[in-house]
C-alpha positions as CSV (number, residue, x, y, z in Angstrom):
1,M,2.4,19.3,27.6
2,D,-0.2,18.6,24.9
3,G,0.9,15.7,22.7
4,V,1.5,16.0,19.0
5,L,2.5,13.1,16.8
6,E,4.0,13.6,13.4
7,Y,4.4,9.9,12.6
8,S,7.8,8.6,11.5
9,F,6.8,6.4,8.6
10,G,10.4,5.0,8.5
11,H,10.2,3.9,12.2
12,P,6.7,2.4,13.0
13,K,5.8,1.8,16.6
14,Y,2.8,1.2,18.9
15,H,1.0,4.1,20.4
16,L,-0.5,3.5,23.9
17,I,-2.7,5.5,26.2
18,Y,-2.6,4.4,29.8
19,N,-3.4,5.4,33.4
20,H,-0.4,5.4,35.7
21,K,-2.4,4.0,38.5
22,S,-3.9,1.0,36.7
23,R,-1.7,-2.1,36.3
24,N,-2.4,-5.8,35.5
25,K,-1.3,-8.7,37.7
26,F,2.1,-8.7,36.0
27,G,2.8,-5.1,36.9
28,S,2.4,-3.7,33.4
29,H,0.3,-0.6,32.7
30,R,-3.2,-1.4,31.4
31,A,-3.5,0.5,28.2
32,Y,-5.3,1.0,25.0
33,R,-3.4,0.6,21.7
34,I,-4.3,3.2,19.1
35,Q,-4.0,1.6,15.6
36,N,-4.6,4.0,12.8
37,D,-4.4,2.0,9.5
38,A,-5.3,5.1,7.5
39,M,-2.4,7.4,8.4
40,S,-1.1,9.6,5.6
41,K,1.6,12.1,5.3
42,F,0.6,15.8,5.3
43,M,1.7,17.2,1.9
44,L,1.0,20.9,2.2
45,H,3.5,22.0,4.8
46,N,4.4,25.2,2.9
47,S,0.8,26.2,2.3
48,N,-1.0,28.9,4.4
49,F,-4.3,27.1,3.8
50,G,-3.2,24.6,6.5
51,R,-4.5,26.9,9.3
52,A,-8.1,26.2,8.3
53,A,-7.5,22.5,8.9
54,G,-4.7,22.6,11.4
55,W,-5.5,19.1,12.7
56,A,-4.5,17.7,9.3
57,R,-0.8,18.4,10.0
58,Y,-0.7,15.7,12.6
59,Q,-1.5,12.0,12.4
60,M,-2.5,12.2,16.1
61,A,-2.8,15.1,18.6
62,V,-3.7,14.5,22.3
63,T,-5.2,17.2,24.4
64,K,-6.8,17.4,27.8
65,Y,-10.6,17.4,27.6
66,Q,-12.0,20.9,27.5
67,D,-15.7,21.7,27.2
68,M,-15.1,24.4,24.6
69,E,-12.8,22.2,22.4
70,D,-15.4,19.9,21.0
71,V,-14.6,20.3,17.2
72,S,-11.4,20.7,15.3
73,S,-12.6,23.0,12.5
74,S,-15.6,25.0,11.4
75,I,-17.6,25.2,8.2
76,Y,-16.7,28.9,8.1
77,A,-12.9,28.1,7.7
78,Q,-13.4,28.0,3.9
79,N,-14.4,31.7,4.0
80,D,-11.0,32.8,5.4
81,P,-8.5,29.9,5.5
82,F,-5.7,32.3,6.4
83,D,-7.3,33.5,9.6
84,P,-9.9,30.8,10.5
85,V,-12.7,31.2,13.0
86,L,-11.4,28.1,14.8
87,D,-7.7,27.6,14.8
88,F,-6.8,24.0,16.0
89,H,-3.3,25.1,16.9
90,R,-4.7,27.1,19.9
91,F,-5.8,23.7,21.4
92,L,-2.1,22.7,21.5
93,E,-0.7,26.0,22.8
94,N,-2.4,25.8,26.3
95,N,0.3,23.3,27.4
96,D,-2.0,21.2,29.6
97,D,-0.6,18.3,31.6
98,L,-1.9,15.0,30.1
99,V,-0.9,12.6,32.9
100,D,-4.0,10.9,34.5
101,E,-6.4,13.3,32.9
102,D,-9.4,12.9,30.6
103,L,-8.0,13.0,27.1
104,V,-9.2,13.7,23.6
105,L,-7.4,12.0,20.8
106,W,-7.5,13.9,17.5
107,L,-6.8,11.3,14.8
108,T,-6.3,12.1,11.2
109,T,-7.0,9.5,8.5
110,G,-6.4,10.0,4.8
111,S,-5.3,8.4,1.6
112,Y,-3.4,9.2,-1.5
113,H,-5.2,9.5,-4.8
114,I,-3.5,9.5,-8.2
115,P,-6.0,10.5,-10.9
116,H,-6.8,7.9,-13.5
117,S,-9.3,7.6,-16.3
118,E,-11.9,5.7,-14.2
119,D,-12.3,8.9,-12.1
120,T,-14.7,10.2,-14.7
121,P,-17.5,11.2,-14.1
122,S,-16.9,10.8,-10.4
123,V,-14.1,9.5,-8.2
124,S,-14.8,6.0,-6.9
125,T,-14.2,5.5,-3.2
126,S,-15.2,1.8,-3.0
127,A,-11.6,0.6,-2.6
128,N,-10.7,3.2,0.1
129,Q,-10.6,1.9,3.6
130,Y,-10.1,4.1,6.7
131,T,-9.7,2.1,9.9
132,V,-8.9,3.2,13.5
133,V,-8.9,0.6,16.2
134,F,-8.7,1.0,19.9
135,S,-7.7,-2.3,21.4
136,P,-6.9,-3.4,25.0
137,Y,-3.2,-3.7,25.7
138,N,-2.1,-5.5,28.9
139,F,-5.7,-5.5,30.2
140,F,-6.1,-9.2,30.6
141,P,-3.9,-11.9,32.1
142,T,-4.5,-14.1,28.9
143,C,-6.1,-13.7,25.5
144,P,-9.9,-13.3,26.2
145,T,-10.8,-15.0,22.9
146,V,-9.9,-18.4,24.4
147,S,-13.2,-18.3,26.4
148,F,-15.4,-17.8,23.3
149,S,-18.0,-20.5,23.2
150,E,-18.2,-20.7,19.4
151,T,-14.6,-21.6,18.6
152,L,-13.4,-23.7,15.7
153,H,-10.0,-25.3,15.3
154,I,-9.2,-26.5,11.8
155,K,-6.1,-28.5,10.9
156,R,-5.0,-30.8,8.1
157,N,-4.7,-34.5,9.0
158,K,-1.1,-35.7,8.8
159,N,-1.9,-39.0,7.1
160,S,-4.5,-37.8,4.6
161,D,-5.7,-34.8,2.6
162,S,-8.8,-34.4,4.8
163,L,-9.3,-31.7,7.4
164,D,-9.9,-32.3,11.1
165,V,-12.5,-29.8,12.4
166,Q,-12.8,-29.5,16.1
167,T,-15.9,-27.5,17.2
168,F,-15.5,-27.9,20.9
169,G,-19.2,-28.8,21.3
170,T,-20.5,-26.1,18.9
171,E,-23.2,-27.4,16.7
172,V,-22.8,-27.1,12.9
173,E,-26.1,-25.3,12.7
174,S,-24.6,-22.7,15.1
175,K,-24.9,-18.9,14.4
176,C,-21.2,-19.1,14.0
177,F,-21.7,-20.2,10.4
178,Q,-23.3,-18.1,7.7
179,K,-26.8,-19.2,6.7
180,E,-26.8,-20.2,3.0
181,T,-29.3,-18.5,0.7
182,T,-30.0,-19.5,-2.8
183,Y,-30.2,-17.0,-5.7
184,E,-34.0,-17.7,-5.9
185,E,-34.5,-17.0,-2.2
186,F,-32.5,-13.8,-2.2
187,N,-34.7,-10.7,-2.1
188,G,-32.0,-8.0,-1.6
189,S,-31.9,-8.1,2.1
190,T,-29.9,-10.1,4.6
191,P,-31.8,-12.9,6.3
192,P,-32.1,-12.8,10.1
193,V,-29.5,-14.8,12.0
């Protein structure tokens, strides 16, 4: 029962991993939300080269933890992409039960690149961002950020153009604010906080 996700880009949804035995005070399963902000569609479905990087076909695959399944590919796959040394699809064929087991999530991130003149002499990657976030989902009875000690609340005064800044006892010199450094002081490193 290994899980494979070929994400439906037309029907987005949350993906949660939870333990059946763990519930919060409201009776909801405590879970982790998997948020992959760098999902991309696999474009080479008709190619035989896909066996060398079988994991790339899926935005997410979930398998039961196995000692011998610690990597999804091999550097030797480039030598014979049609019959690779490590075939990721074999991880999915053992049909392990996933309920209340130690799991491995195989997440694929990617981006699309349309060539343009600024690619010469090398492709710039400074604008590419690949983000995967695991966040608690139904873990806490309320939002845990309300207990942060360095909280700010900023709102516009109704009767004037000024802002009302409520620091809830946090000093203005707090580490919550970025320390200013003049150009003359800057030596190429970040000052200690």
